[in-house]
N, C-alpha and C positions, 0 to 999 in steps of 0.2 A: 504494500500500500504506500502511496506517495502522499505526504502531508505538505500542503502549501501553507507556510506559516503566516502569510498575509491574509489567509482566510480563517485563521484560528483565533480564539480568544486568548488572553494572557494566561488564564488558568490552564487551558488545554496545552499551550506551549510549555508551560512550567512542568506539567506532568510528563510530557514527552521527553523534555530535556533531562529531568531527574531520573528517568528510567533508562536513558541511553548513555548519558555521560556518567559512567560508573566504573569502578567505585570512586567516590569522592572523599578525600580526607576531611576530617572534622576539626574546625577551629572552635575550641571551647573557651569562650572569652569572658574574663572577669573584668568588670569596671566598677568604679565607686559611684554610688548614688549620692544625691544631694543631702540625704539624711545620714550619710557616712556608713550606711550598710553597703553590701556588695551585690551587684547583679552578676548573674552567670547564665550564659546562653550558648547553644551550639549553632554553628553555621557551616554549611557544606558547599556553598559557592565560594571556594577558597583555594588558593594556590600560592606557591613561591614564584617570584618573577625576576629577582635580581640578587646577586651576591654582593654588589658594590654600587650603590648602597644596598644593604641587606634588607630587601623588601618582600613583603607578603601582600596579597590583595584578598580582601573579603568583601563580598557583595552583601549589603544589608538593606532590607526593605523597611517599610513602616508597618505599624500595627493597623492603622487606618489611613485614609487619604491625608488626614490632617495631623496625625499623631505618630511621631517617630518611635521606632523600637528603642527600648531603654538603652541598649548597648550603643546605638548611634548617638542618642542624646548625651550619654555620658562621655563618649569619645570626643565629641565636639567641645564639651565643657572642660574635661580633665586633660585631654590630649594624650592619654596613655591607657594601657591595658596590660593584662597578663593573659597570654594566649597559651592554652594547654593543648597537647595532643593526647586525647583520651585513649585508654586501653580497653580491651574487651571486657575486662572485669568491672568497668565503670558504666556499662551500657544502661543500667537502670537509672543511675544518677544523671547521665547525659540525657536520657529520654525525659525524665521528670523536669529537667531544667529547660526544656523546650516549651513548657506550659506558659500561657500568657497570664502574667500577674499584673496587678496594679503597680504603678511606679513606686519604688521605695520598698516593696516587699522583696525579700531576698530568697532566691532559690536554694541557697546553701542550707537553710534550716530544714527544708523539705527533703533535701537529698542526703542529709546526715553526713555532710562532708566536714572535714577538719582542715584548718588552715595553718600554714607555717610562714614565718617571716621571709620576705623575698626582696622587695624594693622599699625605698623610704615611704611610699604611700600605699602600696598594694602588696598583699600576701599572695601566696600561691596555694593550690590545693595539695594537701600533703600526699595523697595517693597517686598524683599524676607524675609519670616518669619523665615527662618532658614539659617544660614551661618556659615561655619566652616573655621577657619584659619588652614591650613595644611602645613606641610613640607614634602618634598619628602624623604621617608624613604629608599626605594630601587626601582630600575627599572630593570625588567628582560625581555629581548627579548623572544618572544614566538615562538619556533621552527624556521622555515625558513620563517614565515609570516612577514608582516610589522608591526604586532601588538606587543606592549610591555605592560606587567603588571606593572602598576605604583602603588606602595604601598605608601599611604599617611597617615602620622600620624597627628591626630587631636591635635592641640595645644590649641585652644579655640573655644567655641561654642556660637553663638548668637541665642537666641530664643525670638521672640516677647512676651512681657509680656501678651498680649491679648490672647495667645493660651496656656499659661502655668499656672499651679496651683500646689500646694503642697497637698499631700494626704498621711496620715500615714508616714510622713517623707520622702516621695518620690516626685520627680518632675514628673508631669504628663502633657504630651503634648496632647492637644485636636486635634486629627487627622482630625475631621470633619472641624475644623476651619483652620487647616493647608492646607487642601484640596490638598494633594500632587498630582502632575501631574506624570503620568507614561507612559511608552512607550509600544506599541504593535508592530505588524509587519506593514510593508509598511508605509503608511502615517498616521496610526492610533495612537491615544493617548487614555488614560483612566484616569478617576477620581475614587476616592475611592469607591463611591457607598455604597452598604449595608455593614454594619460591624456586624460580629458575635462575641460574647464574650462567652468563655467557659473556665471553670477553669481547669488548668493543673492537672493531677493526681499526687498524692503524690509518 
């Protein structure tokens, strides 16, 4: 079947994209609310785009036409976040943190998550094996949609020692032990499964 995107609604396009561009890594982003509590939300329109500057991009929409998602609202105000790469063991907490709450209500309490010190203004999730302190580099509205491309510059990176080793002068992260959680379409998630290693041609 051929789908002509100029003949589809935004919702139909979204469902087709999220079921075909898979698996997608999850950016589990913590920001600070105005009441000093912490907001936590997962986003899967997410990728790395540059090592210098060290940039990630996350596409973030709105709750409604006139109301920004809490993460976007906080990023604009605070200019920083902590971005976690969740593991499969955290799937329930990740899924719960996707719920739409009133601004200022923290997903951390519902998820039963604990925090540890990380940056001067933001902690990180204790159980997350990878956490990145990022600053908002740029934010660009995307066309006439409610989505914005949020470019995040990585300032520092925490990796659990248990999944890290050095090999030939390089830092190697054990992906099997990281067990990164990724997003498919609908209510489906995926884990890394089989890994294939093949040498890149010269």
